[in-house]
Each structure stands twice: as structure tokens, then as C-alpha cells.
C-alpha positions in Angstrom: -27.1 -60.0 -42.6 -24.7 -57.8 -40.4 -22.8 -55.0 -42.0 -19.1 -55.3 -40.8 -16.9 -52.2 -40.9 -13.2 -51.5 -40.8 -11.4 -48.1 -40.4 -7.8 -47.3 -40.8 -5.5 -44.3 -41.5 -2.5 -43.5 -43.6 0.1 -40.8 -43.2 0.1 -40.4 -39.4 3.8 -40.2 -39.2 4.4 -38.2 -42.4 6.0 -34.8 -42.2 4.5 -33.9 -45.7 0.9 -34.2 -46.9 -2.4 -35.1 -45.3 -3.5 -37.7 -42.8 -6.2 -39.9 -44.5 -8.8 -41.9 -42.6 -10.9 -44.4 -44.6 -13.7 -46.8 -43.8 -15.2 -49.8 -45.6 -18.3 -51.7 -44.7 -19.4 -55.1 -46.2 -22.1 -57.7 -45.4 -20.6 -60.7 -43.6 -21.0 -62.9 -46.7 -18.5 -60.7 -48.5 -15.6 -61.1 -46.1 -14.5 -64.3 -47.7 -14.5 -62.6 -51.0 -12.1 -59.9 -49.6 -9.7 -62.6 -48.5 -9.9 -64.4 -51.9 -9.1 -61.1 -53.6 -5.8 -60.9 -51.7 -6.8 -58.0 -49.5 -4.3 -57.6 -46.6 -2.5 -54.8 -44.8 -1.6 -52.2 -47.4 2.0 -52.1 -46.1 2.4 -55.8 -47.2 1.4 -54.9 -50.8 3.1 -53.4 -53.8 1.8 -50.1 -55.2 0.5 -52.0 -58.3 -1.3 -54.5 -56.1 -2.9 -51.7 -54.0 -4.1 -49.8 -57.0 -5.7 -53.0 -58.4 -7.4 -53.9 -55.1 -8.6 -50.2 -54.6 -11.1 -50.5 -57.5 -12.1 -54.0 -56.5 -12.7 -53.1 -52.9 -15.0 -50.1 -53.9 -16.9 -52.4 -56.4 -17.9 -54.9 -53.7 -18.1 -52.6 -50.6 -21.7 -51.8 -49.4 -20.4 -48.5 -48.1 -17.2 -46.6 -47.9 -16.0 -43.2 -46.9 -12.6 -41.4 -47.1 -11.7 -38.4 -44.9 -8.6 -36.2 -45.6 -7.1 -34.1 -42.8 -4.8 -31.2 -43.9 -1.3 -30.6 -42.4 -2.5 -27.5 -40.7 -5.2 -29.3 -38.8 -2.7 -32.0 -37.8 -0.4 -29.3 -36.6 -3.0 -27.6 -34.4 -3.8 -30.8 -32.6 -0.2 -32.0 -32.2 0.7 -28.7 -30.5 -2.1 -29.4 -28.0 -1.1 -33.0 -27.7 -4.3 -34.1 -29.2 -3.4 -36.1 -32.3 -5.0 -39.3 -31.0 -8.3 -37.4 -30.3 -8.2 -35.8 -33.8 -7.8 -39.3 -35.3 -10.6 -40.7 -33.1 -12.9 -37.9 -34.2 -12.0 -38.5 -37.8 -12.8 -42.2 -37.5 -16.1 -41.4 -35.8 -16.9 -39.1 -38.8 -16.1 -41.9 -41.2 -18.2 -44.5 -39.2 -21.1 -42.0 -39.2 -20.9 -41.7 -43.0 -21.4 -45.5 -43.4 -24.1 -48.0 -42.6 -22.5 -50.5 -40.2 -23.6 -52.7 -37.4 -20.2 -53.7 -36.1 -16.9 -51.9 -36.8 -13.2 -52.6 -36.2 -10.8 -49.8 -36.0 -7.0 -49.7 -36.0 -6.0 -48.3 -32.5 -3.3 -45.6 -32.3 -3.6 -45.2 -28.5 -1.7 -47.3 -26.1 -5.1 -48.0 -24.4 -7.6 -49.5 -26.9 -10.6 -49.1 -24.6 -9.8 -45.4 -24.1 -9.5 -44.9 -27.9 -12.8 -46.7 -28.4 -14.5 -44.4 -25.9 -13.0 -41.3 -27.8 -14.6 -42.5 -31.0 -17.9 -43.4 -29.4 -18.4 -40.0 -27.8 -18.3 -38.4 -31.3 -20.9 -40.6 -32.8 -24.5 -39.2 -32.9 -25.9 -42.7 -32.3 -24.1 -45.5 -30.4 -25.8 -48.3 -32.2 -22.6 -49.6 -33.7 -20.5 -52.1 -31.8 -16.9 -50.7 -31.9 -13.9 -53.0 -31.6 -10.6 -50.9 -31.0 -7.6 -53.1 -31.7 -3.8 -52.7 -32.2 -2.6 -53.9 -35.5 -6.2 -54.4 -36.7 -5.0 -53.8 -40.3 -3.1 -57.0 -40.1 -5.8 -59.0 -38.1 -9.0 -58.0 -39.7 -9.5 -58.2 -43.5 -12.1 -55.3 -43.6 -9.7 -53.0 -41.8 -7.1 -54.1 -44.3 -9.4 -53.0 -47.1 -9.8 -49.6 -45.4 -6.0 -49.3 -45.1 -5.8 -49.8 -48.9 -8.2 -47.0 -49.6 -6.5 -44.7 -47.2 -3.0 -45.5 -48.5 -4.0 -45.0 -52.2 -5.8 -41.7 -51.4 -2.8 -40.4 -49.6 -0.5 -41.5 -52.3 -2.6 -39.5 -54.8 -2.3 -36.4 -52.6 1.5 -36.8 -52.4 1.7 -37.4 -56.1 -0.1 -34.0 -56.7 2.6 -32.3 -54.5 5.3 -34.3 -56.3 4.2 -33.2 -59.8 4.5 -29.6 -58.7 7.7 -29.8 -56.5 9.3 -32.9 -57.9 11.9 -34.4 -55.5 10.0 -34.5 -52.2 10.7 -38.2 -51.5 8.1 -40.3 -49.6 7.0 -37.5 -47.3 8.3 -39.2 -44.1 11.0 -37.8 -41.8 13.0 -40.9 -42.1 13.5 -40.3 -45.9 16.7 -38.2 -46.5 15.3 -36.9 -49.8 12.2 -35.6 -48.0 14.3 -33.8 -45.3 16.7 -32.4 -47.8 13.7 -30.9 -49.8 12.3 -29.3 -46.7 15.7 -28.0 -45.6 16.3 -26.4 -49.0 12.9 -24.9 -48.9 13.4 -23.4 -45.4 16.8 -22.0 -46.3 15.5 -20.4 -49.5 12.1 -19.2 -48.4 12.7 -18.8 -44.6 9.4 -20.5 -44.0 8.3 -24.2 -44.3 6.0 -25.4 -47.1 2.3 -25.1 -46.4 1.9 -28.8 -46.9 4.6 -29.7 -44.3 3.8 -30.4 -40.6 5.4 -27.6 -38.6 4.7 -29.4 -35.3 7.0 -32.4 -36.3 10.2 -32.2 -34.3 12.7 -32.3 -37.3 10.9 -29.2 -38.8 10.7 -27.4 -35.5 14.4 -28.0 -35.0 15.2 -26.5 -38.4 13.0 -23.5 -37.7 14.5 -22.9 -34.3 18.0 -23.1 -35.9 17.1 -20.5 -38.5 15.7 -18.2 -35.8 19.0 -18.5 -33.8 21.1 -17.7 -36.9 18.9 -14.7 -37.7 19.5 -13.4 -34.2 23.2 -13.8 -34.4 
């Protein structure tokens, strides 16, 4: 019986907190079970539904692995225009930690084949068949399962930050509360939070503005 894997990420566009990549593999016979459980793209589920499914997915998965990438590592790759390569390497790491014959990955690159090649070149053995697809978290239920593990893990990391610093919002630059938190931090401390991504344009703009005010 083939082991089918799915890999997805959470937090790619966030300005606060880590980027999380998760993978799940199940025997083909369990794919129907995932569908019956109500597994689908994590973005289409409520927080309570994701939390419930998180435990259920882990209980039936043959293998799973979760990899967390800190903001500082994201920054170093963004500044070199290598975020896609960082994510591909992380996905390869997750795949390498699981037993899987065939794996579907949610592709962040405009070119799915190029992204597949980036992942394959980081695998020690190329025995797995890799399918690189746009919107795989909506199309493939095993990738959907991985998206839930990634989302819940990232939410837990954000909650740890929130417990200490309170009103940080969702962590995304589109969230006014998040940007107000960062703006206040930068104005008070003259430096961004360690858990914020300094390579993101809104934060770079803030820091550049602060430097100009200092000069004047």
C-alpha cells in the first residue's frame, strides 16, 4: 500500500512570528477517512475545527513532521531573494523525515516544475515522486491535513508571543493592530522586535523613516 504525503506551510506572508512547514503521510486506504473527518484547507476552517482536526490527523497519520523557521532565518533569505528556495529546502527536510512514496506539495513558485526541482535537489534519495501544485491545500486532502498542522503550530507560536506582549494582532501586515504594535515598539525602543521580519517592506520603511528623523 502506497504512502501518500502532503506538505504545506503557514505564515509565509506574516510580519511577526515563524514560518512553519508541516508534512503528513498516510496509506492510500486512509485518504477517504481524512475526507470523512472533514479535513480541508485550514483557511476554510474555524480555529475550533482546526484544533479538533489537529489531534485526529496525528492519530491516524502514519508519519508527520513539523519544521519551524525563525524570523531571522526568513530575513536572511528574503534579503537574498531566496524565500522560495528556503521554503523548498524546508519542505525537502520535512519529506526526508517521513516515510512517503508519493508526495504532493503546495507550490509557492510561479513555476511548479522549478519548485519541484528545488525540493528534489535537497533530498538525499530521490525515491519519492513529487507533485508540485498551486493551491494543493485546496485540491489534495493530505496537503490540507498538513496545512492544518502547520497553521495550528504557527498559531501556538503566535500565542506565546501574545501572552507576553498582548495586543500584537494576527501578525500579518494587513492587520492594523499588528502594524500599530510594531510602530509603537520601534518608536519606543528604536529597534524592531526580534520576532518581527525586518526584511518585510512595511518594517523596512519604518526603520528608514526613523533613520532619516535621527539624521535631521
